[in-house]
Every structure is written in structure tokens, then in C-alpha cells.
C-alpha positions as CSV (number, residue, x, y, z in Angstrom):
1,X,11.5,7.9,-19.4
2,X,9.7,5.3,-21.6
3,X,10.8,4.3,-25.1
4,X,7.3,3.3,-25.9
5,X,4.2,2.2,-24.0
6,X,5.2,-1.5,-24.3
7,X,9.0,-0.9,-24.0
8,X,9.9,0.6,-20.6
9,X,13.2,2.3,-20.3
10,X,14.4,-0.1,-17.5
11,X,15.0,-2.8,-20.2
12,X,17.9,-0.8,-21.5
13,X,19.4,-0.1,-18.1
14,X,22.3,-1.9,-16.5
15,X,21.8,-3.3,-12.9
16,X,23.2,-0.2,-11.2
17,X,21.1,2.2,-13.2
18,X,18.0,0.1,-12.5
19,X,18.9,0.1,-8.8
20,X,19.0,3.9,-8.8
21,X,15.8,4.1,-10.7
22,X,14.1,2.0,-8.1
23,X,15.7,3.6,-5.1
24,X,13.1,6.3,-4.1
25,X,15.6,8.3,-2.1
26,X,17.5,9.2,-5.2
27,X,14.7,11.6,-6.1
28,X,15.1,13.5,-2.8
29,X,17.2,16.7,-3.0
30,X,19.7,15.3,-0.4
31,X,19.0,11.6,-0.9
32,X,18.2,11.3,2.9
33,X,15.0,9.4,3.8
34,X,15.8,9.5,7.5
35,X,13.6,12.5,8.4
36,X,10.6,10.8,6.8
37,X,11.1,7.5,8.7
38,X,11.5,9.5,11.9
39,X,8.2,11.2,11.1
40,X,6.5,7.9,10.7
41,X,7.8,6.7,14.1
42,X,7.0,9.9,15.9
43,X,3.5,10.5,14.5
44,X,2.6,6.8,14.9
45,X,3.8,6.8,18.5
46,X,1.7,10.0,19.2
47,X,-1.3,8.3,17.6
48,X,-1.0,5.2,19.8
49,X,-0.8,7.5,22.8
50,X,-3.7,9.7,21.8
51,X,-6.3,7.2,20.8
52,X,-8.4,5.6,23.6
53,X,-9.9,2.7,21.6
54,X,-7.3,0.5,20.0
55,X,-7.7,-3.2,19.5
56,X,-5.2,-5.9,18.3
57,X,-6.5,-8.7,16.1
58,X,-4.4,-11.8,15.5
59,X,-4.8,-13.4,12.1
60,X,-2.2,-16.1,12.4
61,X,0.4,-17.8,14.6
62,X,3.5,-15.8,13.6
63,X,4.9,-12.9,15.7
64,X,4.0,-10.4,12.9
65,X,0.5,-11.8,12.3
66,X,-1.5,-9.0,13.8
67,X,-3.5,-5.9,13.0
68,X,-3.9,-2.8,15.2
69,X,-7.3,-1.2,14.8
70,X,-8.2,2.3,16.1
71,X,-12.0,2.6,16.5
72,X,-14.2,5.7,16.8
73,X,-17.0,5.8,19.3
74,X,-20.2,4.7,17.4
75,X,-23.4,2.8,18.1
76,X,-23.3,1.6,14.5
77,X,-20.7,-0.3,12.4
78,X,-18.2,2.2,11.0
79,X,-16.2,2.1,7.7
80,X,-12.6,0.8,8.0
81,X,-9.4,1.9,6.2
82,X,-6.8,-0.9,6.1
83,X,-3.2,0.3,5.5
84,X,-0.3,-1.8,4.3
85,X,3.2,-0.3,4.9
86,X,6.0,-0.2,2.5
87,X,9.7,-0.9,3.0
88,X,10.4,-3.1,-0.1
89,X,8.9,-6.1,1.8
90,X,11.9,-6.1,4.2
91,X,11.6,-3.0,6.4
92,X,9.1,-1.2,8.7
93,X,6.1,-2.5,10.6
94,X,2.6,-1.6,11.8
95,X,4.2,0.4,14.6
96,X,5.5,3.0,12.2
97,X,2.3,3.0,10.1
98,X,-0.3,4.3,12.5
99,X,0.1,8.0,11.8
100,X,-3.2,8.4,9.8
101,X,-5.3,6.9,12.6
102,X,-6.3,10.0,14.5
103,X,-7.6,11.8,11.4
104,X,-9.4,8.7,10.2
105,X,-11.0,8.2,13.6
106,X,-12.0,11.9,13.8
107,X,-13.9,11.3,10.5
108,X,-15.8,8.3,12.0
109,X,-13.7,5.7,10.2
110,X,-11.8,2.9,11.9
111,X,-8.1,2.6,10.9
112,X,-6.3,-0.7,10.7
113,X,-2.5,-1.0,10.3
114,X,-1.4,-4.5,9.2
115,X,1.8,-6.2,10.3
116,X,3.3,-8.9,8.2
117,X,6.4,-11.0,8.1
118,X,9.4,-9.4,6.3
119,X,11.9,-10.8,3.8
120,X,14.1,-12.8,4.0
121,X,12.2,-14.5,6.8
122,X,9.2,-14.9,4.4
123,X,8.9,-15.1,0.7
124,X,6.9,-12.6,-1.3
125,X,4.1,-15.1,-2.0
126,X,3.9,-15.8,1.7
127,X,3.8,-12.1,2.5
128,X,0.9,-11.6,0.0
129,X,-0.9,-14.5,1.6
130,X,-0.5,-13.0,5.1
131,X,-2.0,-9.7,3.9
132,X,-4.9,-11.5,2.4
133,X,-5.4,-13.4,5.7
134,X,-5.3,-10.1,7.6
135,X,-8.1,-8.6,5.5
136,X,-10.2,-11.7,5.7
137,X,-9.7,-11.8,9.5
138,X,-11.0,-8.2,9.7
139,X,-14.0,-9.2,7.7
140,X,-14.7,-12.3,9.8
141,X,-14.4,-10.3,13.0
142,X,-16.3,-7.3,11.7
143,X,-19.3,-7.6,14.0
144,X,-17.3,-7.8,17.2
145,X,-15.0,-5.0,16.1
146,X,-17.9,-2.8,15.1
147,X,-16.7,-2.2,11.5
148,X,-18.7,-2.5,8.3
149,X,-17.0,-4.8,5.8
150,X,-19.0,-3.4,3.0
151,X,-17.3,0.0,3.6
152,X,-13.7,-1.3,3.7
153,X,-10.9,0.5,1.9
154,X,-7.5,-1.0,1.5
155,X,-4.5,1.2,0.9
156,X,-0.8,0.8,0.7
157,X,2.4,2.8,0.0
158,X,5.3,1.7,-2.2
159,X,5.6,-2.1,-1.6
160,X,2.4,-1.8,0.5
161,X,0.6,-0.7,-2.7
162,X,1.9,-3.8,-4.5
163,X,0.6,-5.9,-1.6
164,X,-2.8,-4.2,-1.6
165,X,-3.1,-4.8,-5.4
166,X,-2.0,-8.5,-5.0
167,X,-4.4,-9.2,-2.2
168,X,-7.3,-7.8,-4.2
169,X,-6.4,-10.1,-7.1
170,X,-6.5,-13.0,-4.7
171,X,-10.0,-12.3,-3.3
172,X,-13.3,-13.5,-4.6
173,X,-15.6,-10.9,-6.1
174,X,-17.9,-10.9,-3.1
175,X,-14.9,-10.2,-0.7
176,X,-13.4,-7.3,-2.6
177,X,-13.0,-4.0,-0.7
178,X,-15.2,-1.0,-1.6
179,X,-12.1,0.7,-3.0
180,X,-8.3,0.6,-3.0
181,X,-5.7,3.4,-2.6
182,X,-2.3,2.7,-4.2
183,X,0.4,5.2,-3.5
184,X,3.8,5.2,-5.2
185,X,3.5,1.5,-5.9
186,X,5.5,-1.0,-7.8
187,X,3.4,-3.3,-10.1
188,X,6.1,-4.9,-12.3
189,X,8.8,-6.6,-10.2
190,X,11.1,-7.8,-12.9
191,X,13.2,-4.6,-12.9
192,X,14.3,-5.5,-9.4
193,X,16.1,-8.6,-10.5
194,X,19.9,-8.3,-10.3
195,X,19.7,-5.3,-8.0
196,X,20.5,-5.0,-4.3
197,X,16.8,-4.5,-3.6
198,X,16.2,-8.2,-4.4
199,X,19.0,-9.5,-2.2
200,X,16.6,-10.1,0.8
201,X,13.5,-10.8,-1.3
202,X,15.1,-13.5,-3.4
203,X,12.8,-13.2,-6.5
204,X,13.5,-15.1,-9.7
205,X,11.9,-14.2,-13.0
206,X,9.0,-16.6,-12.6
207,X,8.1,-15.4,-9.1
208,X,8.5,-11.8,-10.1
209,X,6.2,-12.2,-13.1
210,X,3.6,-14.2,-11.0
211,X,3.5,-11.4,-8.5
212,X,3.4,-8.4,-10.9
213,X,-0.1,-7.0,-11.0
214,X,0.5,-5.3,-14.3
215,X,0.9,-8.8,-15.9
216,X,-2.1,-10.4,-14.3
217,X,-5.9,-10.5,-15.1
218,X,-7.4,-7.6,-13.2
219,X,-11.0,-8.2,-14.1
220,X,-13.2,-7.4,-11.1
221,X,-10.6,-5.2,-9.4
222,X,-12.2,-2.7,-7.1
223,X,-12.3,1.0,-7.9
224,X,-8.8,2.3,-7.6
225,X,-7.0,5.5,-6.7
226,X,-3.4,5.6,-7.9
227,X,-1.3,8.5,-6.7
228,X,2.4,9.4,-6.6
229,X,4.4,12.5,-5.7
230,X,5.9,14.9,-8.2
231,X,9.3,14.2,-6.6
232,X,9.6,10.6,-7.6
233,X,11.9,8.7,-9.9
234,X,10.6,8.4,-13.5
235,X,10.4,4.6,-13.1
236,X,8.0,4.9,-10.2
237,X,5.8,7.3,-12.0
238,X,5.8,5.1,-15.1
239,X,4.8,2.1,-13.0
240,X,1.7,3.8,-11.7
241,X,0.7,5.1,-15.1
242,X,1.2,1.6,-16.6
243,X,-0.9,-0.1,-14.0
244,X,-3.6,2.5,-14.3
245,X,-3.7,1.9,-18.0
246,X,-3.8,-1.9,-17.4
247,X,-6.8,-1.5,-15.0
248,X,-8.7,0.8,-17.4
249,X,-8.3,-1.6,-20.2
250,X,-10.1,-4.1,-18.0
251,X,-12.9,-1.7,-17.3
252,X,-11.8,-0.8,-13.8
253,X,-12.6,2.7,-12.5
254,X,-9.3,4.5,-11.9
255,X,-8.4,7.9,-10.6
256,X,-4.7,8.6,-11.4
257,X,-3.0,11.7,-10.1
258,X,0.3,13.3,-9.3
259,X,0.7,15.4,-6.1
260,X,2.8,18.5,-6.5
261,X,5.4,19.0,-3.7
262,X,5.2,15.4,-2.5
263,X,7.7,12.6,-2.7
264,X,7.7,8.8,-2.3
265,X,7.9,9.0,1.4
266,X,5.6,11.9,2.4
267,X,2.6,11.4,0.1
268,X,1.2,9.0,2.7
269,X,0.6,12.0,5.1
270,X,-2.1,13.1,2.7
271,X,-4.0,9.9,3.1
272,X,-6.3,11.1,5.8
273,X,-5.9,14.9,5.3
274,X,-8.2,17.5,3.9
275,X,-6.6,17.7,0.5
276,X,-7.6,15.8,-2.7
277,X,-6.2,12.5,-1.7
278,X,-7.8,12.4,1.7
279,X,-11.2,13.5,0.3
280,X,-11.0,10.8,-2.4
281,X,-10.0,8.1,0.1
282,X,-12.9,9.1,2.4
283,X,-15.4,9.0,-0.4
284,X,-14.4,5.4,-1.2
285,X,-15.4,4.5,2.4
286,X,-18.7,6.3,2.0
287,X,-17.7,9.2,4.2
């Protein structure tokens, strides 16, 4: 709950209550996120096996500086959907993030899953910079990959939504994607201070503020879809609503919605589906 639009409830919470409010699994009936992680792994492995045209693009020297791209057969450049995984900047990888690729490819859209360094091996500003470098590398190699940079959509889930927002804020106007899809994101990082979530990330108040999109100038931000599941903690829902309001105040086109029957972990399965989220995401890419 929110005390007022400018006084979020987390400011009255102790550290343990805040940790619970920002632990998405607490909104699950049994608190067990394992089945969803297993689904990411199994569906992504099946996608890698099923798709015949997958390329890997290196965007830097580090072991995680790569993007896997699934490409449809086409004589012309195709749209590309770039996905940034979640995991609170400290878990998961591109290998568990490829599950949407078959549906995207079937629609005639390339799908790119970005790998990036994880905390504590990299700081949050470094991770943001890596995601920016990955998107710029895709643009720079668009011709050889057969993708159309003018029809690029960037999406992310949870911490990936934060990274997608931050990389857009770091790009020049002429390099912005055609649209951005932000699912169950966190856009104000200060509530994480003093919780176990921050142990690996190592944020202080200054870095948290500098990397919180809701506190930054969002002028020129691309058209945005913000979604979250009905089965989320109230703080995650509030964060999406607050960022949507911040974007709208800057004149950004925003489509904000809550998906019934979905939670923090399974809303991503709708990203390339035939439901409202999949249709909205496809429209951003001009499909």
C-alpha cells in the first residue's frame, strides 16, 4: 500500500519487512519459485534445440559479454526483440532466457537474449553499461545479422526491466529503440538498501539514486509498455505505477496494465504469446 503518491509505504518499513516486500516469491501461494526457474531452463533448452538459425554476437571481452540471436528466414531485414533477464542482477543468464525465441521467430521477428556480468563480480553501473554495449553492438552489426535497428524493441523482466529502462536513458535520441517492454520491474532502488537483496549488489544511497529511473530525467524515453502480474507484492505493483506516472509526466506514451492470473515469474511467458501482452509487444516492432 501507499500512504500517498509521494510517500511510498516502504519508508515506514523495517529492513525485514522491506526485504519481504521486495522478495517476489512471497506473493506465491507456496513461496516456491523453483518451478518457474525450471520452466525457464527447460523451455529455453528446447528453443535452442529447435531453432536452426542462432548466432552469437560478442560485445566485449568478458565471458558474459555476448548475445544469442535467433533469426527467421527472410530476404529482408527483420525486426528484433532484445530481452534482458532478471535475477536481481546476481542470478540467471541468457541460457535461461531464450524461451520466447520460437514464437518470435515464427512471427518473423529476431529474438536476442543478452548475457551480462553478475554481481558481485560487476557493479550495477557496470552491468548497465554492458547492456548498453550489447544493444549498440546489435545496431552496429545489424546489416550482417539481417535485422532492422529501426524496428528494435527492448524488454526486460524484474531487474531486467530496470536494466532496459536504464540503458534507454543512456542512449542518444537517434539510438533509442522503437519501444520498450518493462515487466514487473524495479525503478527505485533505495528500498533495497539494508536488505539481503543488496548484499551482492553493494549499493549505497548515492548509487541507488543514480540508478533509479523514477528519479531521473526521462525526456525522450521510447514508447513504453509496463506490465505486472496480479499475483505480485504491493511494492512491485506500486513501482510500476509510479514509473508509469513519471513517464507520462514527461510526455512519454505509456501502456500500463495488470495481467490476471500471472505472477512475477510467469508473466514473461506472455511476451511472445497471442494474448494482450504479446500483441502489444509485436505491434511495437511493427508486426
